[in-house]
Structures are given as C-alpha cells and as structure tokens.
C-alpha positions as CSV (number, residue, x, y, z in Angstrom):
1,P,114.3,-63.5,8.4
2,D,113.5,-66.1,11.2
3,I,109.8,-65.2,11.1
4,L,109.6,-65.5,7.3
5,A,111.5,-68.7,7.4
6,E,109.1,-70.1,9.9
7,Y,106.2,-69.0,7.7
8,A,107.9,-70.8,4.7
9,R,108.3,-74.0,6.8
10,V,104.7,-74.0,8.1
11,N,103.3,-73.4,4.6
12,D,105.8,-75.8,2.9
13,L,107.2,-73.0,0.7
14,Q,111.0,-73.6,1.1
15,D,111.2,-75.4,-2.3
16,Q,109.2,-72.7,-4.2
17,I,110.9,-70.1,-6.3
18,G,111.7,-67.1,-4.2
19,W,111.6,-69.0,-0.9
20,K,114.7,-71.3,-1.2
21,W,116.8,-68.9,0.9
22,A,114.6,-69.9,3.9
23,K,116.1,-73.4,4.0
24,E,119.3,-72.1,5.7
25,Y,117.2,-70.5,8.5
26,I,115.0,-73.5,9.1
27,K,116.2,-75.8,11.9
28,D,115.3,-79.4,11.6
29,V,114.8,-80.2,15.3
30,K,112.3,-82.1,17.4
31,L,110.8,-81.2,20.7
32,K,112.5,-83.2,23.4
33,A,110.5,-82.1,26.5
34,V,108.4,-79.5,28.1
35,I,110.4,-78.2,31.1
36,G,108.4,-75.3,32.4
37,H,105.3,-73.1,32.2
38,K,104.1,-69.6,33.1
39,G,100.8,-67.7,32.9
40,L,97.2,-69.0,33.0
41,G,94.5,-70.0,30.6
42,E,94.8,-69.3,26.9
43,T,97.9,-67.1,27.5
44,M,99.8,-69.8,29.3
45,E,103.2,-70.4,27.8
46,V,105.4,-73.5,28.1
47,L,109.1,-73.8,28.0
48,Q,110.3,-76.2,25.3
49,L,113.6,-78.1,25.2
50,W,114.6,-79.0,21.7
51,D,116.9,-81.9,20.8
52,D,119.7,-79.4,19.8
53,G,119.7,-78.1,23.4
54,D,117.9,-74.8,22.5
55,T,114.9,-73.7,24.7
56,T,112.0,-71.6,23.6
57,W,108.7,-70.3,25.0
58,D,105.5,-70.9,23.1
59,L,101.8,-70.7,23.8
60,M,100.5,-73.9,25.4
61,K,97.7,-74.0,22.8
62,N,100.2,-74.2,20.0
63,V,102.0,-77.1,21.6
64,R,98.7,-78.8,22.5
65,D,97.6,-78.6,18.8
66,D,100.6,-80.6,17.5
67,P,99.9,-84.4,17.9
68,D,103.5,-85.3,18.8
69,D,104.2,-82.4,21.0
70,R,100.9,-82.8,22.8
71,L,102.1,-86.1,24.4
72,L,105.2,-84.4,25.8
73,L,103.0,-81.7,27.2
74,I,100.7,-84.3,28.9
75,K,103.8,-86.1,30.3
76,Y,105.0,-82.8,31.8
77,A,101.6,-82.0,33.3
78,E,101.4,-85.5,34.9
79,E,104.9,-85.4,36.3
80,K,104.3,-81.9,37.8
81,K,100.9,-83.0,39.1
82,L,99.1,-80.2,37.3
83,L,96.1,-82.1,36.0
84,K,93.7,-80.6,38.6
85,G,94.5,-77.0,37.4
86,K,91.9,-75.3,35.3
87,S,94.4,-74.6,32.5
88,W,95.2,-78.4,32.2
89,K,91.6,-79.6,32.2
90,W,91.8,-80.4,28.5
91,I,94.1,-83.4,29.2
92,K,91.3,-85.2,31.1
93,D,88.9,-84.6,28.2
94,Y,91.6,-85.7,25.7
95,K,92.3,-88.9,27.5
96,K,88.5,-89.7,27.9
97,K,88.1,-89.2,24.1
98,R,91.0,-91.5,23.3
99,R,89.7,-94.2,25.6
100,G,86.3,-94.0,23.9
101,R,88.0,-94.4,20.5
102,K,89.9,-97.4,21.7
103,K,86.8,-99.1,23.0
104,R,84.9,-98.5,19.7
105,G,87.8,-100.0,17.8
106,K,87.9,-103.3,19.7
107,K,85.9,-106.3,18.5
108,T,84.0,-108.3,21.0
C-alpha cells in the first residue's frame, strides 16, 4: 500500500474516487536535512532526515530535482566539502546559472 499511496500523492489522486484510502498512508512531512550519501554517479543515494525523525535513502537525482530539497542537498555537499567530486559537479553549474539569472534581473 505504501507504493500505491506514494503514487496517489505524486499524481494528486488522494481525493479521487477509489483513492481516498491512500490519505491514511500519506505522511505530511518535510525534509529536514541530508545526512549521508553512498554510491557514485547516477546511482548515488542520499540519506534523508525528515522532520518526524524518520530517515530514508533516495537517489540523489530525485532529491536534486525537487527545488526545496535541492537546497538542503547543496548545503550538505558544502558542509562535507564534496563539491570537487564528480558526482557533485552539478552544484557548480546550478550556482553559475542562478548567478546569471540574478544579474539579468538587476536594472542598471
């Protein structure tokens, strides 16, 4: 049921007929921090600490794709001095792109 409940949450089905049961399985928690990692490249996983105290492993690319969670992942990488690693190169590119947007947005 957990996998189906997650599917319902991701696809916003929990209020649809036949999916209401999923609400009791869906946790309303936020990611508090990234506290570990293992693996390399696209298979790298990060250990997530949720605000309810639970921890879970997820692929780094899934965490990276979420705008809010991405910032916690960047914070973790900076604190652990991982930015020179190949698997973390995307952070440098991300920051460069953000700086470019900020400069274009300023009026001179």
